Steps between C-alpha positions, in 0.01 A plus 500: 500500500633397159810694391347608168199667666512828683222645714344838432208577719300184558523340156805301392650613172728303274846637442553653156586249231761529232357642179372239258649463158278635230309229313548545129195288412690232313528134578702276275252322276665158529500525878135608508388227260701242689336603827154491345563160342635351823202634695263356239660155521498512881130588490427214261689250716315618810164462327592154368597387852141567611354276228399138537785286360432399142702449181399843366619676817828309489549597135430865589750480789761356265441781248522761776827357628640501145397866461671584831824340379472707183446821698793424730722461194410850377769691691807332355359435153337841432198374304359703214177694535327242281611216730373688804171576328452133402558390860256758632235371257567141611464610863168666421379180332612299802307737729189438292556123508542505879186714536309239299640224723396698809151536363466134399670310783437471872751665731700302752 
């Protein structure tokens, strides 16, 4: 039997856990936006990889990789809110462009 489980009757019960720290409901905005932006770029790159190779898909991949480099530079450079907002808008546009490519081109 696992050491963290004790038996009471016929059902195993987990040993009591240490109390969790209270969640204050805040997440640093830059960290949250960075996570969202990285996930968006990862999603775009995954979707592009499923497309038939074409110059438009390669251009979209290049833009996505440039956006990822920009996002990865956020931590040390502390971009302004306006810079973050501009990148998020460019990512949204790239999502739309990739959706149009998905609609118009055969998949591999």
